C-alpha positions in Angstrom: 76.4 58.9 79.2 78.5 61.2 81.5 81.1 60.4 83.4 80.1 61.2 87.0 83.3 62.8 88.0 83.3 65.1 85.3 79.9 66.4 86.1 81.1 66.7 89.8 84.3 68.3 88.8 82.4 70.6 86.4 79.4 71.7 89.0 82.5 72.5 91.5 84.0 74.5 89.1 80.6 76.3 88.2 79.9 76.6 91.9 83.3 78.6 92.6 82.9 81.1 90.3 82.0 83.7 92.3 84.7 83.3 94.8 87.5 83.5 91.9 85.8 86.8 90.7 85.6 88.1 94.1 89.3 87.4 94.6 90.5 89.1 91.1 88.2 92.1 92.3 89.8 92.5 95.6 91.3 96.1 95.5 90.0 97.2 92.3 88.7 101.0 92.2 88.7 104.4 90.9 90.5 104.4 87.3 91.4 100.8 87.5 87.9 99.5 87.0 87.6 101.6 83.4 91.3 100.9 82.3 91.2 98.9 78.8 94.4 97.0 76.9 93.5 98.4 74.0 90.6 100.7 72.4 87.4 98.8 71.9 88.4 96.3 74.7 86.3 95.7 77.8 87.0 97.3 81.1 87.0 95.2 84.6 83.7 97.4 85.2 82.1 96.1 81.5 83.2 92.6 81.8 81.4 92.3 85.4 78.4 93.8 83.8 78.8 91.1 81.1 79.1 88.5 83.5 75.9 89.3 85.5 73.9 89.8 82.4 75.3 86.4 81.1 74.3 84.5 84.0 70.7 85.8 83.6 70.7 84.3 79.8 72.2 81.2 81.5 69.5 81.0 83.8 66.8 81.1 81.1 68.9 78.7 78.9 69.4 76.1 81.7 65.5 76.2 82.6 64.6 75.7 79.2 66.6 72.7 78.6 65.6 71.4 81.8 61.9 71.8 81.6 60.9 71.9 77.5 61.5 69.4 74.8 64.4 70.7 72.6 63.8 74.3 73.1 65.2 76.9 71.0 67.8 79.1 72.8 68.4 82.6 71.3 71.7 84.1 70.8 72.3 87.6 72.0 74.4 90.5 71.1 77.1 91.1 73.7 78.3 94.1 72.3 74.6 95.7 71.6 73.9 94.8 75.4 77.5 96.3 76.8 76.5 99.4 74.4 72.7 99.9 75.5 72.8 98.6 78.9 75.2 100.9 80.1 78.0 98.8 81.0 80.6 101.7 81.3 78.3 102.9 84.3 77.2 99.6 86.0 79.0 99.3 89.6 81.3 96.0 89.4 80.4 95.2 93.2 77.0 95.5 92.2 77.3 93.1 89.3 79.3 90.8 91.3 76.4 90.4 93.7 74.0 89.7 91.0 76.1 87.1 89.6 76.8 85.4 92.8 72.8 85.6 93.5 72.0 83.9 90.0 75.0 81.7 90.0 74.1 80.1 93.3 70.2 79.5 92.5 71.4 78.0 89.1 74.1 75.7 90.8 71.0 74.8 93.6 68.9 73.9 90.5 71.6 71.8 88.5 73.2 70.0 91.5 69.8 68.6 92.4 69.3 67.1 89.2 69.9 63.4 88.2 73.1 62.7 85.8 70.6 61.8 83.2 69.1 65.4 82.8 72.6 66.6 81.5 72.0 64.6 78.2 68.8 66.8 77.7 69.3 69.3 74.7 68.1 72.5 73.3 69.1 74.4 69.8 70.9 77.4 70.0 70.2 79.4 67.0 74.2 80.2 66.3 75.9 76.9 67.7 73.0 74.3 66.8 72.3 71.4 69.7 73.8 71.9 73.2 73.2 69.5 75.9 72.9 70.7 79.3 76.2 69.3 80.1 77.7 71.5 77.3 76.0 74.5 78.8 77.0 74.0 82.2 80.8 73.4 80.7 80.1 76.8 78.7 78.9 78.6 81.7 81.9 77.3 84.0 84.5 78.3 81.7 83.1 81.6 80.7 83.4 83.0 84.2 87.1 81.6 84.7 88.2 82.9 81.1 87.0 86.6 82.2 88.4 86.2 85.4 92.0 85.6 83.8 91.1 88.7 81.4 90.2 90.5 84.3 93.6 89.5 86.2 95.5 90.3 83.0 93.8 93.9 82.9 95.0 94.6 86.5 98.7 93.3 85.8 99.0 95.8 82.8 97.2 98.8 84.6 99.7 98.0 87.7 103.0 98.1 84.9 101.7 101.5 83.7 101.1 102.8 86.9 104.7 101.9 88.3 106.0 103.9 85.0 104.1 107.2 85.8 
């Protein structure tokens, strides 16, 4: 059984993610959006597109686990999505708006559930059994990790611009 404060804390982290991302994105424009730390790494533009699409995948996974009995949760190839869904040209502002809207809908769904619902499980095609709580934690941490990554990109970009 879950500890209620852990659930409340994780839900709050999940809810706050769009604001965290908005703060990191404030003032990002021009070539800074497409700067990468090394070849093959994602830019801020690509990370935001990934977060927006990832939240859609999360929306489906949350709903499957809540509604179905032990559903199969498919993996997705994030590099194929980045390549074939044109992450290099997506607009970070639109991606943030999409992320914010879907995250808000996901939060509204999750916060209304009884605590016992977070014990429900699905079976991920690569990671095996996952509880709704584990999914919630994964998605809360996912946005935080990428926010830190985008901040690092911004910090490195500023160092390079100062040298020029």
